[in-house]
C-alpha positions as CSV (number, residue, x, y, z in Angstrom):
1,M,-98.2,57.9,-22.9
2,N,-96.0,55.1,-21.6
3,L,-96.4,52.0,-23.9
4,N,-97.2,49.8,-20.9
5,L,-99.8,52.2,-19.7
6,E,-101.3,52.5,-23.1
7,F,-101.5,48.7,-23.4
8,V,-103.3,48.5,-20.1
9,S,-105.8,51.2,-21.2
10,I,-106.5,49.5,-24.5
11,S,-107.0,46.2,-22.6
12,I,-109.6,47.8,-20.3
13,V,-111.5,49.2,-23.3
14,T,-111.3,45.8,-25.1
15,I,-112.5,43.9,-22.0
16,Y,-115.4,46.4,-21.7
17,L,-116.5,45.9,-25.3
18,G,-116.1,42.2,-25.1
19,I,-118.4,42.0,-22.0
20,L,-120.9,44.3,-23.7
21,L,-121.0,42.2,-26.8
22,L,-121.2,39.0,-24.9
23,I,-124.1,40.2,-22.8
24,A,-125.9,41.3,-26.0
25,E,-125.3,38.0,-27.8
26,I,-126.6,36.1,-24.8
27,F,-129.8,38.2,-24.7
28,S,-130.1,37.9,-28.5
29,R,-129.5,34.2,-28.9
30,Y,-130.7,32.6,-25.7
31,Y,-133.4,34.8,-24.3
32,K,-134.9,35.8,-27.6
33,S,-135.0,39.4,-26.7
34,D,-136.3,42.0,-29.1
35,S,-133.6,42.5,-31.7
36,E,-134.0,46.3,-31.7
37,L,-133.7,46.5,-27.9
38,T,-130.6,44.4,-28.0
39,R,-129.0,46.4,-30.8
40,K,-129.7,49.7,-28.9
41,I,-128.1,48.2,-25.7
42,V,-124.9,47.8,-27.8
43,H,-125.4,51.1,-29.5
44,I,-125.6,53.0,-26.2
45,G,-123.0,50.9,-24.4
46,T,-120.5,51.4,-27.2
47,G,-120.7,55.1,-26.8
48,N,-119.2,54.9,-23.3
49,V,-115.9,53.8,-24.9
50,I,-115.2,57.4,-25.8
51,L,-115.5,58.3,-22.1
52,L,-113.1,55.5,-21.2
53,A,-110.7,56.7,-23.9
54,W,-110.8,60.2,-22.6
55,Y,-110.3,59.2,-19.0
56,L,-107.5,56.8,-19.8
57,N,-105.9,59.3,-22.2
58,I,-105.8,56.9,-25.1
59,S,-103.9,58.4,-28.1
60,K,-105.5,59.6,-31.3
61,D,-103.7,57.0,-33.4
62,V,-105.0,54.1,-31.4
63,I,-108.6,55.4,-31.6
64,I,-108.3,55.9,-35.4
65,L,-106.9,52.3,-35.7
66,A,-109.7,51.0,-33.6
67,S,-112.2,52.8,-35.8
68,F,-110.7,51.3,-38.9
69,I,-110.8,47.8,-37.4
70,A,-114.4,48.3,-36.3
71,S,-115.3,49.5,-39.8
72,L,-113.9,46.3,-41.3
73,I,-115.9,44.2,-38.8
74,A,-119.0,46.2,-39.6
75,I,-118.6,45.6,-43.3
76,T,-118.1,41.8,-42.7
77,S,-121.1,41.7,-40.4
78,Y,-123.2,43.4,-43.0
79,F,-122.8,40.5,-45.4
80,F,-122.4,37.7,-42.9
81,P,-124.4,37.3,-39.6
82,I,-121.4,37.3,-37.3
83,L,-122.9,39.8,-34.9
84,P,-126.7,39.3,-34.9
85,S,-127.1,41.4,-31.7
86,V,-125.7,44.4,-33.6
87,N,-127.2,44.0,-37.1
88,G,-130.2,41.7,-36.5
89,I,-132.9,44.3,-37.0
90,G,-134.7,42.7,-40.0
91,R,-133.4,45.3,-42.5
92,K,-130.2,46.1,-44.3
93,S,-128.4,49.0,-42.6
94,L,-124.9,50.5,-42.7
95,G,-125.5,52.1,-39.4
96,T,-122.8,50.2,-37.6
97,L,-120.2,51.1,-40.3
98,F,-121.2,54.7,-40.2
99,Y,-120.9,54.6,-36.4
100,A,-117.3,53.4,-36.5
101,I,-116.4,55.9,-39.3
102,S,-117.9,58.8,-37.3
103,I,-115.6,58.0,-34.3
104,G,-112.6,58.1,-36.6
105,I,-113.6,61.4,-38.2
106,L,-114.4,63.1,-34.9
107,T,-111.1,61.8,-33.5
108,V,-109.1,63.3,-36.4
109,L,-110.9,66.6,-36.0
110,F,-110.8,67.2,-32.3
111,W,-108.8,64.5,-30.3
112,Q,-106.0,67.0,-29.7
113,N,-105.2,70.5,-28.4
114,G,-107.7,70.1,-25.5
115,Q,-110.7,69.6,-27.8
116,K,-111.6,66.0,-26.8
117,Q,-114.9,67.3,-25.5
118,F,-116.2,67.8,-29.0
119,T,-115.4,64.2,-30.1
120,T,-117.2,63.1,-26.9
121,I,-120.3,65.3,-27.4
122,G,-120.8,64.0,-31.0
123,I,-120.4,60.3,-30.0
124,L,-122.5,60.5,-26.9
125,I,-125.3,62.3,-28.7
126,M,-125.3,59.5,-31.2
127,S,-125.2,56.7,-28.7
128,Y,-127.4,58.0,-25.9
129,G,-129.6,60.5,-27.9
130,D,-130.4,58.2,-30.8
131,G,-130.4,55.1,-28.7
132,M,-132.9,56.5,-26.2
133,A,-135.0,58.1,-28.9
134,A,-135.4,54.7,-30.6
135,L,-136.3,52.9,-27.4
136,I,-138.8,55.6,-26.2
137,G,-140.3,56.0,-29.7
138,Q,-140.8,52.2,-30.1
139,K,-142.4,51.8,-26.7
140,Y,-144.3,55.0,-26.2
141,G,-144.4,56.6,-29.7
142,Q,-148.1,57.2,-30.4
143,N,-147.8,60.4,-32.5
144,K,-146.1,59.4,-35.8
145,Y,-144.7,61.5,-38.6
146,Q,-142.7,60.7,-41.7
147,V,-139.8,62.4,-43.4
148,L,-138.7,61.2,-46.8
149,G,-140.0,57.7,-46.0
150,N,-138.4,57.6,-42.6
151,K,-141.1,56.9,-39.9
152,K,-140.6,58.7,-36.6
153,S,-142.5,59.6,-33.5
154,W,-142.7,63.0,-31.8
155,E,-142.1,61.2,-28.5
156,G,-138.8,59.8,-29.8
157,S,-137.7,63.0,-31.4
158,F,-138.4,64.9,-28.2
159,T,-136.3,62.4,-26.3
160,M,-133.5,62.9,-28.9
161,T,-133.5,66.6,-28.3
162,I,-133.6,66.5,-24.5
163,V,-130.9,63.8,-24.2
164,S,-128.7,65.6,-26.7
165,I,-129.0,68.9,-24.7
166,F,-128.3,67.0,-21.4
167,V,-125.2,65.3,-22.8
168,T,-123.8,68.6,-24.2
169,I,-124.4,70.4,-20.9
170,I,-122.7,67.6,-18.9
171,I,-119.6,67.7,-21.1
172,M,-119.4,71.5,-21.5
173,G,-120.5,72.4,-18.0
174,F,-123.6,74.4,-17.1
175,S,-123.9,78.0,-17.9
176,W,-126.7,80.0,-19.7
177,Q,-124.4,80.3,-22.7
178,N,-123.8,76.6,-22.8
179,L,-127.5,75.9,-22.4
180,I,-128.1,78.0,-25.5
181,L,-125.3,76.1,-27.3
182,A,-126.6,72.7,-26.1
183,S,-130.2,73.6,-27.3
184,I,-129.0,74.5,-30.7
185,V,-126.9,71.3,-30.9
186,G,-129.8,69.2,-29.7
187,I,-132.3,70.6,-32.2
188,C,-129.9,70.2,-35.1
189,A,-129.1,66.6,-34.0
190,T,-132.8,65.8,-33.9
191,I,-133.4,67.2,-37.4
192,L,-130.4,65.2,-38.7
193,E,-131.7,62.0,-37.0
194,T,-135.0,62.2,-38.9
195,F,-133.0,61.5,-42.1
196,S,-131.9,58.0,-41.2
197,S,-132.1,56.0,-44.4
198,I,-129.5,53.1,-44.4
199,G,-128.3,54.3,-41.0
200,I,-126.7,57.5,-42.4
201,D,-127.7,59.3,-39.2
202,N,-125.0,57.4,-37.4
203,L,-122.6,59.4,-39.4
204,T,-124.3,62.8,-39.8
205,V,-125.6,63.2,-36.3
206,P,-122.3,62.7,-34.3
207,V,-120.0,64.5,-36.8
208,I,-122.2,67.5,-37.5
209,S,-123.2,67.8,-33.8
210,G,-119.5,67.8,-32.8
211,I,-118.7,70.4,-35.4
212,I,-121.6,72.7,-34.5
213,A,-120.7,72.5,-30.8
214,Y,-117.1,73.4,-31.6
215,Y,-117.9,76.4,-33.8
216,L,-120.6,77.7,-31.4
217,S,-118.0,77.5,-28.6
218,Q,-115.7,79.8,-30.6
219,I,-118.3,82.5,-30.8
220,Y,-117.8,85.2,-28.2
221,L,-121.2,84.8,-26.7
222,F,-120.3,81.2,-25.6
């Protein structure tokens, strides 16, 4: 990519993230919004960056560098409240760090040779699937269950599965084969999401979902 064009692309992504964080901080600090809601707005909105990166054809090296920088910011924010809208959830979590690392891993694995869709599937399942599952579960989750100390709701888990399937179908394109593939990915993502201690699902869900989607797509049936 032309360096000037790459600079413009990076600037667009940076401006988008800046606006997203600004809106979240305003809601968090001045309107006293629910901290989990604000965090999930950032969580979901950040996932859209991978779509921008794909559309703008941002290089693998730039995304990996951005992932590294985001990881450093996440570590700093873990110890110092520089981004309360991201980490202000009343408990210590490495979820933001794992989120940034997962983007780097999926980029290394797939952001080349026409395989960007698998990076995108993993990140969007994490951002939209997990984000919507948390919001629905918090608001409408009446039927609770627990896995290794992690409290979940069936309503939230069902949302995670459906959104994950929908995301995968949108990226892969609709066919009966891809519907089967998406269903397997969605179920696996939901199972992984139930194991969410210290935010580890922000790493396991996107990375393993992307890998499963890739290997299933290599099977003749798909």
